[in-house]
C-alpha angles and dihedrals in degrees: 000000000000089000091054092052091050091049092050092050092049090049091051092048090049092051091047090050093049101044105034095067089050091050091047090048092050090049091050092049091051091049090048092052092047094050093045092051092045091052092068092229093141089066088070088079089068091067094057128084128228094266093057092045091054092051090049089052088054088058092044093247097129090131138023112252138109096263094052094046092046096044104072111109134195089263093055091049090050090049089051092054092048091049090053093048093048091052097045107043099069103075097045093047093045088054088047090059095048095046092045091054090051092051093047092046092051091048091049092051089050091052094052093054119093118264114278094021118108129197110275119254098254098053091040091049091048093049092049093050093048092050092047093049092049087065105027098051095054090042091056089068089057090053090052091049092049093052090047091050091051091049092046092049090050092049092048093050090046089055091044096052098073092042095051093039091053092050092048091048093049088049091062100264107106095151092055090047091052092049093049092045096053100040098041093047090052091048092050092052093046093048092048093052091042093061097050102034104035116017099045096049092045093052093044090052091049092053092046091052089047091057091047090050090051096054096036117060092195095060117085115179099168093107091047091052093049092049093047093048095048092045095050094044092048094049094047094045091049092049092049091048092050092048095049092045093051092046092049096048098040091041093054092048092047093047091051091052091048091050091055090049093050092050090049091052092050091049092051093047093049094049105033100046109070123226097349098045093107092049092049090049091052090048090052090050090050091053091049090050092050091051089049089056090048090050093050092047093052091042095052090047089052091051090053092048094051090050092048092051095052106030096076091053092046090050091051091049090052090050090051092050091052091046095049093047090051090051091049089052090049090052090052091051092053094040094246097144096169093055091045089054090049094052093047092049093050089046088057089053090051091049090051090050092049093049090051093053092044093051091046090051092048092051092055094041092051093045091057096036094051092051091051093049096042094044092047095049095049 
């Protein structure tokens, strides 16, 4: 009889041990789904265009949840890069063919002329303008795409800020949420205005001066280009460094203060509520942990979106830099110094455009990444 009682007790304990974690897991999953839906993170898809949505589907990020964010593999990332390269190489290499034919044609005409006789100014001017336009006009679409990518990244981060700040606040870190909200919103506004009011005019002026330098032998803008490129890169790098430093320092201080507050709340709950105070404190900690998982899920999704917005433009800029350098080398081979100078000047403009987009992407990636790391370590 005593043996039977012992067996029944052991069986009950075994059943409790087997089924209670599953019940707790199901309860946590339900809480996670509720918090994720209440955060409004799914509304972030409304900011994106069809191109970004297609690239996210390639990664398997067609919805915001833990499984989708955790599922991308090395193969899906590789497929994404190949898809971007296949879609971005056509226009630069088509322009390479047209401009190369112009360079070869101009060199051939020069070779058929008698020694000591140069091409007259009007045909030479016309050939230079046609060659310049065969590169500058297609490149202008890349400038437009870069400005649009900067604006779209800014709009996405602006929509992300209240979502992520609300999740961080609900997770017991209001000071960190306030710091992220203020600094990231300011960065988004500055970056958005930078693309439309500074970068586009500067690059358009550089390309205009490059065309003038091509058709006028007396104009040399190489020093102007070097000064403009160094100045813009220095100012943007300094601004990004200041922003990341301020977010890191203020974020760590805010997270430390929030950690002290959370521990104080748990202490009060455990000591002021009789009998069930410890259980309520553990439940509160479980809710905070669930919100931390929601925050990390939304944050990693945001990192992927910012990368997907900017990587196609960066790839196109790199293709343009390679194309223009190849054309400059072709001009050197055929002794077309004016055209070589044109291609190198426009290549400097493409490098400046690429650097701008890369720095903008890094600012947004670091702003989200730092909040995830600081908030998770607190």
